[in-house]
C-alpha positions in Angstrom: -58.4 -77.7 -153.5 -59.9 -81.6 -153.6 -56.0 -82.8 -154.1 -55.3 -81.6 -150.9 -55.2 -84.0 -148.0 -56.3 -81.4 -145.0 -59.9 -81.1 -147.4 -60.6 -84.8 -147.6 -63.8 -85.2 -144.9 -63.1 -89.0 -144.4 -60.4 -88.1 -142.2 -59.9 -87.5 -138.8 -59.4 -83.7 -137.7 -56.3 -84.3 -136.0 -55.4 -86.0 -139.5 -56.3 -83.0 -141.5 -54.7 -80.5 -139.4 -51.4 -82.5 -139.4 -51.3 -82.8 -143.1 -51.9 -79.2 -143.4 -49.0 -78.6 -141.1 -46.6 -81.1 -142.7 -47.7 -78.6 -145.9 -46.6 -75.3 -145.0 -43.5 -73.7 -145.2 -41.6 -72.6 -142.5 -42.1 -69.1 -143.0 -46.3 -69.8 -143.0 -46.0 -71.5 -140.4 -44.6 -68.6 -138.1 -47.1 -66.2 -140.3 -50.0 -68.5 -139.2 -49.3 -68.5 -135.5 -50.0 -64.7 -134.7 -53.2 -63.8 -134.4 -54.0 -61.9 -137.4 -52.4 -63.3 -140.1 -53.0 -63.3 -144.4 -53.1 -67.5 -144.2 -51.3 -69.5 -146.5 -52.6 -68.8 -150.1 -50.5 -71.5 -151.5 -52.3 -74.3 -149.7 -55.5 -72.6 -149.9 -55.7 -71.2 -146.5 -57.4 -67.4 -145.8 -56.5 -64.1 -144.0 -58.2 -64.8 -140.2 -58.3 -62.7 -137.3 -58.7 -64.5 -135.1 -59.3 -61.8 -131.9 -63.1 -61.1 -131.6 -64.4 -60.3 -128.0 -68.0 -61.8 -126.7 -67.2 -60.5 -123.0 -70.9 -59.9 -122.7 -72.2 -59.4 -126.4 -70.7 -59.6 -129.9 -67.7 -56.3 -129.1 -65.9 -54.6 -131.5 -62.5 -54.8 -129.7 -59.8 -57.0 -131.4 -61.0 -55.5 -134.7 -62.2 -59.6 -135.6 -66.0 -58.4 -135.5 -67.0 -55.2 -137.9 -70.4 -52.8 -137.1 -71.3 -50.9 -139.7 -73.9 -50.9 -143.1 -74.2 -54.6 -142.9 -75.1 -54.8 -139.5 -75.4 -52.1 -137.9 -75.7 -53.3 -134.5 -75.7 -56.2 -132.1 -77.5 -56.6 -128.5 -75.3 -55.8 -125.5 -76.5 -57.8 -122.6 -75.7 -56.7 -118.6 -71.4 -56.5 -117.6 -71.0 -59.9 -115.7 -70.3 -58.9 -112.6 -74.7 -57.3 -112.9 -75.1 -60.9 -114.6 -73.4 -62.7 -112.2 -75.8 -60.9 -109.4 -78.5 -63.1 -110.4 -77.2 -66.3 -109.4 -78.9 -68.3 -112.3 -77.1 -70.7 -114.5 -79.7 -70.7 -116.9 -79.6 -67.3 -117.6 -75.7 -67.2 -117.9 -76.3 -70.1 -120.7 -79.4 -68.6 -122.0 -77.1 -65.2 -122.2 -74.1 -67.1 -124.3 -76.4 -69.1 -126.0 -77.7 -65.7 -127.8 -74.3 -64.0 -127.8 -73.1 -67.0 -130.3 -76.5 -67.1 -132.3 -75.6 -63.4 -133.3 -71.7 -63.9 -133.5 -72.9 -67.0 -135.9 -75.3 -64.3 -137.6 -72.2 -61.8 -138.6 -69.9 -64.5 -139.3 -72.2 -65.8 -141.9 -72.6 -61.9 -142.9 -69.0 -61.3 -143.8 -68.0 -59.2 -140.2 -67.0 -61.5 -137.1 -64.6 -64.2 -136.9 -65.5 -67.4 -134.9 -63.1 -67.3 -132.4 -64.3 -64.7 -129.2 -61.9 -64.6 -126.2 -64.2 -64.3 -123.8 -64.7 -65.0 -120.8 -62.6 -63.2 -118.1 -63.3 -65.2 -115.1 -60.9 -63.9 -112.6 -61.5 -63.8 -108.8 -62.0 -60.4 -107.6 -59.2 -60.6 -104.3 -59.1 -56.3 -103.9 -62.3 -54.1 -104.4 -59.8 -51.3 -106.1 -59.2 -53.4 -109.4 -60.6 -51.7 -112.3 -62.0 -54.8 -114.1 -64.1 -55.9 -111.6 -67.4 -55.2 -113.8 -65.4 -58.1 -116.3 -65.6 -60.3 -113.9 -68.2 -62.9 -111.5 -67.3 -61.4 -108.7 -65.0 -63.1 -105.6 -65.7 -66.5 -105.1 -64.4 -69.1 -107.1 -66.3 -71.8 -107.1 -69.1 -69.2 -108.4 -67.0 -68.0 -111.0 -66.2 -71.5 -111.8 -69.5 -72.4 -112.9 -70.0 -69.0 -114.5 -67.4 -69.5 -116.4 -68.9 -73.1 -117.5 -72.4 -72.1 -118.7 -71.4 -69.2 -120.5 -68.5 -71.5 -122.0 -71.9 -73.5 -122.6 -74.0 -71.3 -123.9 -71.5 -69.5 -126.4 -69.8 -73.4 -127.5 -72.5 -76.5 -127.6 -74.1 -77.3 -130.4 -77.3 -78.7 -129.1 -77.3 -82.1 -129.4 -73.9 -82.6 -129.8 -72.5 -81.3 -126.4 -70.5 -84.1 -125.3 -68.3 -86.8 -127.6 -66.1 -89.7 -127.6 -63.6 -87.3 -128.3 -64.0 -84.0 -127.2 -61.2 -82.8 -130.6 -64.0 -83.6 -132.4 -67.0 -81.8 -130.7 -68.7 -78.9 -132.4 -68.3 -76.3 -131.7 -70.9 -73.5 -132.6 -68.1 -70.9 -131.7 -65.1 -71.0 -129.6 -65.3 -69.3 -125.9 -62.1 -68.7 -124.2 -61.6 -68.5 -120.2 -59.1 -65.2 -119.9 -56.4 -64.4 -117.6 -54.9 -67.4 -116.6 -53.5 -66.6 -114.4 -54.0 -64.5 -110.5 -54.3 -61.2 -113.0 -56.1 -58.9 -110.9 -53.8 -55.5 -110.4 -54.1 -52.8 -113.6 -52.5 -49.7 -112.7 -52.2 -48.8 -109.6 -50.3 -46.4 -107.2 -49.3 -47.3 -103.7 -48.9 -45.0 -100.8 -45.4 -44.0 -101.9 -46.4 -43.3 -105.0 -44.4 -46.2 -106.7 -47.0 -46.8 -110.0 -47.1 -50.7 -110.2 -49.3 -52.2 -113.5 -49.6 -55.4 -114.9 -47.1 -55.1 -116.9 -44.6 -55.1 -114.3 -45.9 -56.9 -111.1 -44.9 -60.0 -109.6 -48.4 -62.0 -108.3 -46.7 -64.0 -105.8 -49.3 -66.2 -104.6 -48.9 -68.9 -101.8 -49.6 -72.1 -103.7 -52.6 -72.3 -101.4 -53.9 -69.8 -103.2 -53.2 -70.6 -106.5 -55.0 -73.7 -105.9 -58.2 -72.7 -104.1 -58.3 -69.7 -106.0 -56.6 -68.4 -109.1 -56.6 -71.7 -110.4 -60.2 -73.3 -109.7 -62.7 -71.4 -112.1 -60.4 -72.8 -115.1 -59.8 -75.2 -114.0 -63.9 -75.8 -113.4 -63.7 -74.0 -117.6 -61.2 -76.8 -118.8 -62.7 -79.8 -116.8 -66.7 -79.0 -116.4 -66.7 -75.9 -119.6 -64.7 -78.2 -122.4 -63.8 -74.7 -122.7 -61.9 -74.6 -126.6 -59.1 -71.3 -125.6 -57.0 -70.0 -122.4 -54.9 -67.0 -122.8 -52.3 -66.4 -119.8 -52.2 -63.2 -118.4 -49.9 -60.4 -118.6 -48.1 -60.6 -115.2 -45.8 -62.9 -113.6 -46.1 -65.5 -110.8 -43.0 -65.6 -108.0 -40.8 -63.8 -111.2 -41.7 -65.8 -114.7 -44.6 -64.8 -116.8 -47.6 -66.9 -117.0 -47.4 -67.0 -120.9 -43.3 -68.4 -120.6 -44.6 -70.8 -117.2 -44.2 -74.3 -118.5 -45.3 -75.7 -115.0 -49.0 -73.8 -115.9 -49.2 -74.6 -119.6 -48.2 -77.6 -120.6 -48.0 -79.2 -117.1 -51.6 -77.5 -116.0 -54.1 -76.8 -118.6 -52.7 -79.3 -121.1 -51.4 -81.7 -118.7 -53.8 -82.2 -115.8 -56.9 -80.7 -117.0 -56.4 -82.0 -120.4 -57.6 -78.8 -122.7 -59.2 -79.4 -126.0 -57.8 -76.4 -127.6 -55.8 -73.9 -128.2 -53.8 -71.2 -125.5 -53.2 -67.9 -126.4 -51.1 -65.1 -125.4 -52.8 -62.1 -124.0 -52.0 -59.2 -126.6 -48.7 -58.2 -127.1 -47.0 -60.8 -123.9 -44.4 -61.9 -125.6 -43.3 -58.4 -126.7 -43.9 -57.6 -122.9 -41.8 -60.6 -121.7 -39.4 -59.5 -123.4 -39.0 -55.4 -123.8 -40.7 -54.2 -120.1 -39.9 -57.4 -118.1 -36.9 -58.6 -120.0 -37.3 -62.1 -118.5 -33.8 -64.4 -118.5 -32.6 -61.0 -120.5 -34.0 -62.8 -123.7 -34.0 -61.4 -126.9 -37.3 -61.3 -128.8 -36.1 -64.8 -130.4 -35.2 -66.3 -127.0 -38.8 -65.0 -126.1 -40.5 -66.7 -129.3 -38.9 -69.6 -128.1 -39.0 -69.8 -124.9 -43.2 -68.8 -124.8 -43.5 -72.0 -127.5 -42.1 -74.6 -125.4 -43.7 -73.4 -122.7 -46.8 -74.0 -124.3 -48.4 -71.3 -126.0 -50.2 -72.3 -129.1 -51.1 -68.0 -130.9 -50.1 -65.4 -130.1 -52.2 -62.3 -130.1 -50.5 -59.9 -132.0 -46.9 -60.4 -134.0 -44.5 -61.3 -132.5 -44.0 -65.2 -133.5 -44.8 -63.3 -136.7 -41.9 -61.1 -136.4 -39.3 -63.6 -134.7 -40.4 -67.3 -135.2 -39.1 -68.2 -138.2 -35.4 -66.7 -137.4 -35.7 -68.6 -134.6 -36.3 -72.1 -135.4 -33.1 -70.9 -138.0 -30.9 -70.1 -135.3 -32.0 -73.9 -133.2 -33.0 -72.4 -130.5 -36.9 -74.0 -131.0 -38.1 -77.2 -133.3 -40.3 -76.4 -135.3 -41.6 -79.5 -134.3 -42.8 -77.1 -131.4 -43.8 -75.0 -133.7 -46.8 -78.0 -135.8 -48.5 -78.8 -132.3 -49.4 -75.1 -132.2 -50.8 -74.9 -135.3 -52.1 -78.6 -135.2 -54.1 -77.8 -131.8 -55.3 -74.1 -133.9 -56.0 -75.6 -136.7 -58.7 -78.3 -135.1 -60.5 -75.9 -133.3 -61.2 -74.0 -136.6 -62.2 -77.3 -138.0 -64.4 -77.9 -135.2 -66.0 -74.5 -136.2 -66.9 -75.9 -139.8 -63.8 -73.2 -141.0 -62.9 -75.4 -143.4 -66.6 -77.1 -143.5 -68.9 -75.4 -143.2 -71.5 -75.9 -140.5 -74.7 -76.1 -142.6 -76.8 -76.0 -138.5 -76.3 -72.1 -138.7 -76.1 -70.7 -142.0 -79.4 -69.9 -141.8 -78.9 -67.5 -139.6 -78.3 -63.4 -140.5 -79.6 -59.8 -139.9 -82.9 -61.1 -138.7 -81.0 -62.6 -135.6 -79.3 -60.2 -134.3 -81.0 -57.2 -132.4 -84.4 -59.9 -132.0 -86.7 -58.6 -129.6 -86.0 -61.8 -127.7 -82.6 -60.6 -127.1 -83.7 -58.2 -126.4 -86.3 -59.0 -123.5 -83.5 -61.4 -122.3 -81.2 -58.9 -121.7 -83.7 -56.4 -120.4 -84.3 -59.7 -118.0 -80.9 -60.3 -117.1 -81.0 -57.1 -115.4 -83.4 -57.0 -114.0 -82.8 -60.8 -112.1 -79.0 -58.4 -111.6 -80.1 -55.4 -109.1 -79.5 -56.3 -105.3 -81.9 -54.4 -103.3 -79.7 -53.0 -100.6 -81.9 -50.9 -98.2 -86.1 -50.7 -97.5 -87.1 -48.9 -95.2 -90.5 -49.1 -94.0 -91.2 -51.1 -97.6 -90.1 -47.5 -99.2 -90.1 -49.4 -102.5 -91.7 -50.7 -104.4 -93.0 -46.9 -105.7 -97.0 -47.3 -106.5 -98.5 -45.2 -109.9 -101.0 -43.9 -107.4 -98.8 -42.2 -104.4 -95.6 -40.9 -107.0 -96.6 -39.9 -110.4 -94.5 -36.9 -110.5 -91.3 -38.1 -109.9 -88.0 -36.4 -109.9 -84.4 -38.4 -110.8 -81.1 -37.0 -110.6 -77.5 -37.2 -110.7 -74.6 -38.3 -113.0 -76.0 -41.9 -114.3 -79.7 -40.3 -114.3 -79.6 -40.3 -118.1 -77.0 -43.2 -118.3 -76.2 -44.4 -121.4 -73.3 -46.0 -122.6 -72.2 -45.8 -119.3 -74.3 -49.3 -119.1 -72.9 -51.5 -121.2 -68.9 -51.1 -119.5 -66.4 -52.2 -121.7 -65.7 -54.6 -124.4 -68.6 -53.4 -125.4 -70.3 -53.3 -129.0 -73.1 -51.2 -130.6 -75.9 -51.3 -128.7 -79.5 -52.2 -130.9 -81.3 -49.7 -128.2 -80.7 -47.8 -125.6 -82.6 -46.7 -122.1 -81.8 -44.7 -119.7 -83.2 -44.7 -116.2 -84.6 -41.7 -117.1 -87.3 -43.0 -120.2 -86.9 -45.7 -118.4 -88.7 -44.6 -115.6 -91.4 -42.5 -117.9 -94.0 -45.3 -118.2 -94.5 -45.1 -115.0 -94.5 -41.8 -113.8 -94.2 -38.0 -115.1 -90.2 -37.9 -114.5 -88.1 -34.5 -114.3 -84.3 -34.9 -114.4 -81.5 -32.8 -113.5 -78.2 -34.0 -113.8 -76.5 -32.9 -110.5 -73.1 -33.1 -111.3 -71.4 -32.9 -114.9 -70.4 -36.1 -114.8 -69.4 -39.2 -112.5 -65.6 -37.4 -111.3 -68.6 -34.6 -110.3 -65.8 -31.7 -109.1 -68.5 -28.7 -110.9 -71.1 -28.1 -107.8 -72.9 -26.1 -109.4 -74.9 -28.9 -111.4 -75.7 -29.4 -107.7 -78.8 -26.4 -106.3 -80.8 -27.4 -109.6 -81.2 -31.2 -108.6 -82.4 -30.2 -104.9 -85.1 -27.6 -106.7 -86.8 -30.5 -107.9 -86.4 -33.1 -105.6 -88.5 -30.6 -103.6 -91.5 -30.6 -104.9 -91.7 -34.3 -106.0 -93.8 -37.3 -104.9 -90.0 -39.1 -105.2 -86.6 -39.0 -105.7 -84.7 -41.6 -107.3 -80.7 -40.2 -106.5 -78.4 -42.0 -109.2 -74.9 -42.3 -108.5 -72.6 -44.0 -108.7 -68.8 -45.2 -110.5 -67.6 -45.8 -114.5 -64.7 -46.2 -116.6 -63.3 -43.1 -116.4 -62.8 -44.6 -112.6 -62.7 -48.6 -112.5 -61.7 -49.6 -115.7 -59.1 -52.2 -117.5 -55.7 -50.8 -116.6 -56.7 -48.0 -113.7 -57.5 -49.5 -110.2 -58.8 -47.1 -107.9 -57.3 -45.5 -105.2 -60.1 -45.9 -102.8 -63.6 -47.5 -102.5 -65.4 -43.3 -101.8 -67.6 -41.9 -104.2 -65.8 -40.0 -106.5 -65.9 -35.6 -106.4 -68.7 -33.8 -105.0 -71.5 -36.7 -105.6 -71.8 -37.3 -101.0 -72.7 -33.8 -100.9 -75.1 -34.0 -104.0 -76.8 -37.1 -102.4 -76.7 -35.0 -99.2 -78.8 -32.0 -100.2 -81.2 -33.7 -102.6 -81.8 -36.4 -99.8 -82.4 -33.5 -97.1 -85.0 -31.5 -99.7 -86.9 -34.2 -101.0 -90.8 -34.2 -99.4 -90.7 -37.6 -100.6 -88.9 -41.1 -100.7 -85.5 -41.3 -101.3 -84.0 -43.8 -103.4 -80.1 -44.3 -103.6 -79.7 -45.7 -107.5 -75.8 -47.0 -107.7 -73.9 -48.3 -111.1 -70.8 -49.2 -109.9 -68.8 -52.8 -110.6 -67.0 -52.9 -107.2 -68.4 -52.1 -103.8 -69.0 -47.6 -102.9 -68.5 -47.2 -99.8 -72.0 -45.9 -98.6 -72.4 -46.2 -94.7 -73.3 -42.9 -94.3 -76.2 -43.5 -96.0 -76.7 -46.5 -95.4 -77.2 -45.0 -91.8 -78.8 -42.1 -93.2 -82.8 -41.9 -92.1 -83.2 -39.2 -95.4 -82.4 -42.2 -97.7 -85.1 -44.5 -98.2 -83.9 -47.1 -100.0 -80.6 -48.5 -102.3 -80.8 -50.2 -105.0 -77.5 -51.6 -107.1 -77.6 -51.9 -110.5 -74.2 -52.4 -111.5 -73.9 -51.8 -115.5 -77.1 -53.3 -116.6 -76.4 -53.4 -120.5 -78.6 -51.7 -123.0 -82.4 -52.1 -121.1 -81.0 -51.2 -118.1 -83.6 -48.1 -117.8 -86.6 -49.9 -118.6 -85.4 -52.8 -116.2 -84.4 -50.5 -112.8 -87.9 -49.1 -113.7 -89.8 -52.2 -113.4 -87.7 -52.5 -110.2 -88.1 -49.7 -108.1 -92.5 -49.8 -109.4 -92.9 -53.5 -108.6 -93.0 -54.5 -112.0 -90.2 -57.4 -110.6 -89.6 -57.8 -106.9 -85.7 -57.6 -106.9 -83.8 -61.1 -105.8 -80.4 -60.9 -106.8 -77.1 -61.2 -104.3 -73.7 -58.8 -104.3 -71.4 -61.3 -105.9 -68.7 -59.0 -103.5 -68.1 -57.9 -100.4 -69.1 -54.1 -99.7 -65.9 -52.9 -97.3 -66.0 -49.6 -94.9 -64.2 -46.8 -97.0 -61.1 -47.5 -94.7 -60.0 -51.8 -95.9 -58.3 -49.9 -98.4 -56.1 -48.6 -95.7 -55.0 -51.8 -93.8 -53.5 -53.3 -96.9 -52.4 -52.7 -100.1 -53.3 -54.5 -103.6 -49.8 -56.3 -104.1 -50.5 -58.6 -100.8 -51.4 -60.8 -102.8 -53.0 -63.1 -99.9 -56.2 -64.4 -99.2 -55.7 -65.0 -95.2 -55.5 -62.7 -92.8 -51.6 -61.9 -92.4 -51.3 -61.2 -88.3 -48.3 -59.6 -88.0 -49.6 -56.7 -90.5 -52.6 -56.0 -89.6 -53.9 -56.9 -92.8 -57.4 -58.4 -91.9 -58.3 -60.9 -94.7 -59.8 -60.8 -98.7 -63.4 -61.9 -99.6 -65.8 -63.4 -97.1 -64.2 -66.2 -97.0 -61.0 -65.0 -95.2 -61.7 -61.8 -93.8 -62.5 -61.1 -91.0 -63.1 -57.2 -90.8 -66.4 -55.6 -91.0 -68.3 -54.9 -93.6 -71.0 -52.3 -95.4 -72.5 -55.2 -96.9 -71.9 -59.2 -97.2 -71.3 -61.2 -100.0 -74.8 -62.6 -101.2 -76.4 -59.8 -99.5 -80.6 -58.8 -101.0 -83.3 -57.7 -99.9 -86.2 -58.6 -101.1 -90.4 -56.7 -101.3 -91.3 -60.3 -99.7 -90.2 -62.1 -96.8 -88.7 -65.9 -97.6 -88.1 -68.8 -94.4 -86.1 -71.6 -95.4 -85.9 -74.7 -93.4 -84.1 -78.1 -94.0 -86.6 -80.8 -95.1 -84.0 -83.7 -96.1 -82.4 -86.0 -93.6 -79.2 -87.1 -94.4 -76.9 -86.0 -90.8 -73.6 -87.5 -92.1 -71.6 -89.4 -94.4 -68.5 -92.4 -94.1 -64.9 -93.3 -96.2 -63.0 -95.4 -95.6 -59.8 -95.8 -97.3 -58.2 -98.6 -98.8 -54.9 -100.5 -97.6 -53.2 -98.1 -99.5 -54.5 -95.0 -98.9 -53.4 -92.4 -96.0 -54.7 -89.9 -93.8 -53.7 -86.9 -94.3 -52.1 -85.1 -91.1 -53.9 -81.5 -90.9 -53.0 -78.6 -88.2 -55.2 -77.2 -85.7 -55.4 -74.2 -84.0 -57.9 -75.3 -81.1 -60.6 -77.7 -81.0 -62.9 -79.3 -78.5 -62.1 -82.7 -80.6 -59.8 -83.9 -82.8 -60.4 -87.2 -84.7 -57.8 -90.3 -85.0 -57.9 -89.5 -88.9 -57.6 -85.9 -89.6 -58.7 -86.1 -93.0 -57.2 -87.3 -96.2 -56.4 -86.1 -99.8 -59.1 -86.3 -102.3 -57.0 -87.7 -104.8 -57.5 -90.8 -102.6 -60.9 -90.7 -102.2 -64.4 -92.4 -104.7 -64.9 -88.5 -105.6 -67.3 -88.7 -108.5 -70.3 -88.9 -107.3 -72.9 -87.6 -105.4 -72.8 -88.3 -102.0 -75.1 -85.7 -100.3 -79.0 -84.2 -100.5 -80.1 -81.2 -99.2 -83.3 -80.4 -99.4 -84.4 -76.8 -98.7 -87.5 -76.0 -98.9 -88.3 -72.0 -99.4 -91.8 -70.4 -97.6 -92.9 -66.6 -99.3 -94.1 -65.7 -95.8 -95.1 -62.4 -97.2 -97.7 -60.3 -99.9 -96.3 -60.6 -102.7 -94.5 -62.8 -105.4 -90.7 -63.2 -105.4 -87.7 -65.4 -106.5 -85.8 -66.2 -103.9 -82.2 -66.7 -104.1 -80.9 -69.8 -102.0 -77.2 -69.9 -101.5 -75.3 -72.8 -99.7 -72.1 -72.6 -97.7 -70.4 -74.7 -95.9 -68.0 -74.5 -92.8 -65.2 -76.7 -91.9 -64.7 -78.4 -88.6 -63.9 -76.4 -85.7 -60.5 -75.6 -85.0 -58.8 -76.2 -88.9 -55.6 -73.6 -89.6 -55.8 -71.4 -92.5 -59.5 -73.1 -93.1 -62.2 -70.3 -94.4 -64.6 -69.0 -92.6 -67.4 -70.2 -95.1 -67.8 -71.1 -99.0 -70.2 -71.5 -101.5 -71.4 -75.2 -102.2 -74.5 -74.5 -104.4 -76.7 -71.8 -105.4 -80.2 -72.2 -107.4 -83.0 -69.5 -107.7 -87.2 -70.4 -106.8 -89.8 -68.3 -107.9 -92.3 -68.7 -104.8 -96.1 -67.7 -104.7 -96.8 -65.1 -102.1 -97.6 -68.0 -98.9 -96.4 -71.0 -101.5 -93.2 -73.3 -100.5 -91.2 -74.8 -102.7 -88.6 -76.8 -102.4 -85.2 -76.8 -103.5 -82.1 -80.1 -104.2 -79.1 -79.6 -103.9 -77.1 -82.8 -104.8 -73.6 -82.4 -104.9 -70.1 -84.0 -103.8 -68.4 -84.7 -101.0 -65.0 -83.9 -101.5 -65.7 -80.6 -104.2 -68.3 -79.6 -101.3 -67.0 -80.3 -98.1 -62.8 -80.3 -99.2 -60.3 -77.5 -97.9 -57.3 -77.1 -99.7 -53.9 -77.3 -96.8 -51.1 -74.9 -96.5 -49.2 -77.5 -98.6 -51.7 -77.5 -101.3 -53.4 -81.0 -100.8 -56.9 -81.1 -101.9 -58.4 -82.6 -98.8 -61.8 -83.6 -96.8 -61.4 -83.4 -93.3 -63.2 -86.0 -90.7 -64.8 -84.1 -88.4 -68.4 -81.8 -87.5 -69.1 -79.4 -90.6 -71.4 -76.9 -90.6 -73.8 -76.7 -93.3 -75.6 -72.9 -94.1 -78.5 -72.1 -96.1 -79.0 -68.7 -96.7 -76.7 -64.9 -95.3 -78.3 -62.4 -93.6 -81.5 -63.0 -91.0 -83.4 -65.7 -92.3 -80.3 -67.7 -92.5 -80.2 -71.3 -91.2 -77.2 -74.5 -90.1 -76.9 -77.1 -89.0 -74.2 -79.8 -88.7 -72.4 -82.9 -91.0 -70.6 -85.0 -89.8 -67.6 -86.8 -91.8 -66.0 -90.0 -90.2 -62.6 -91.8 -92.7 -61.6 -94.8 -91.4 -58.8 -96.7 -92.4 
């Protein structure tokens, strides 16, 4: 081994990776480009499984990480949709750090790899999407910031977060942002009962929507998060499989964004391209050649291993393309210390898995992600004096594994809502429904009976992986089966306050219960992880004042009849009566808006900074961009400028927001900042998130939150021809959502 050049630590990672690649036979190269490979023993390379997952804790999906006698469990944090609801970037990073610590410990113990294909950062375009629970919600900027922080938590080695050459920067573990791109349909049946699935769906998104929405989180993940891997998705875009699209892979990820890492296929994607999508009627040999030349460095599964050697011998692909892919893969393994060791983490072992610190963080994340949606006459929080005997009923009353969602491992210690509430009261439990599908009404009456005598009743309802999951989109937004009947009958019979507790990822149609006088409070907990029950109890009894905000819009039930899942356009299509998608473009009514959430106290805002505008000057060889207006009281002589023509790397906007707690309870306020473009611009968003912060404010106190922003990022729009442009004119800055939101004008002038 000491005589092999790739073991010479005096050489750069690139030189070592090239030396190793050059030492391999063609057959060995093909074998090493598959995710589960047997290595190359001839030159000292052992077998390695690239496929591990860490969506919200180390998972046993992919078989790269294993649970058993050596490591029986790992901390299972809330699913990303719940964690995102905290709008707390430091929390997202802390979870990534905890997960990577447990992953490294498991690797030291020989039961995990170092390459984790997480997080999922696809934008939730449609509320029916089954994988909403895995994502950071519907806003591309929020999804991007989640990606940056979680990836930094997974990857960054303390003190070595940056490097002059990022390809030399050491990694704690390797993260992967997926699924690239425009992937947000799994398996859906339209009104004509035609089955459409992710393996054959062509996501025909406009270039405007690609730049503005579908690509933005990935760009942020690569550029700001410095992620070491990106996974391409199953779907086509305008008839071209994403894993075979050289423009998307070589052109954008590696060229425009300068990825420091490797590009991997979603599992069996190459086989799907050849056998299901029948792209260009390729043979398997043509298929592996196509994707390799497009820039795919790693095949999840074995198509490369079966066909790539022969494809090269047939002259369909150059061996040097295989070399480039392997060098990208090997450099990541070197940065991880797979060849040399990573002394900073050698001491991690079983004691660092399921530690009290990590379980406390899981509980804290669940508390911060819970969203209070309704609270009539301050029904919540419950009181240990007044509500000593409570009832909890419904299919999620004693939820355990439901709370950890999918892509989970074996949790350390599950705490159900029933168990969590026992710390505060005497609790009576009835299931109300046999399961979430709630097809048997015989369980409803026992639930009604216990509610009649309880000081307070919690009805725990919602969805689970039988309703929304990978490979399964919803057909409607309603609660399944007889859950509505359960809620009505229990609520009518209850003598004390009634709290509706919802476990779900996507929104559910609770219009009736939001308006009902029989329902005093509604709480959404998402899928809150293994400590979810304790967190729910802490919120219901006021130990924690909820500060979470919805990361997705909750639409009324008839939304699904207004447009098909297959329509990729974000903007309304008037001629088809399509109402648009996400809070940025949707023009209809909602149950709860994106960013909605209540507290047990009240907050007011005031803007204390004095900056009300800025000016940009174009140089001699730079030009104003022509924008389209549908109406406007004033159209500036220079409509705007392309971001590529402006100096955009400086923070040039400062906004100070004072947050005053006018109530009697300490609380955390989530301040979300939006911008609204000048009035009358065609196709511009209604508004868009430009920043967010969570701030703790004691009762009666005031805290100041400062936003330092780059105007090119925060005030720009994407034109119909897909230019990113900064419009001149009067923008509007909106602070907050709901009744306490405030707004003020912000003038942008652009001069030649």
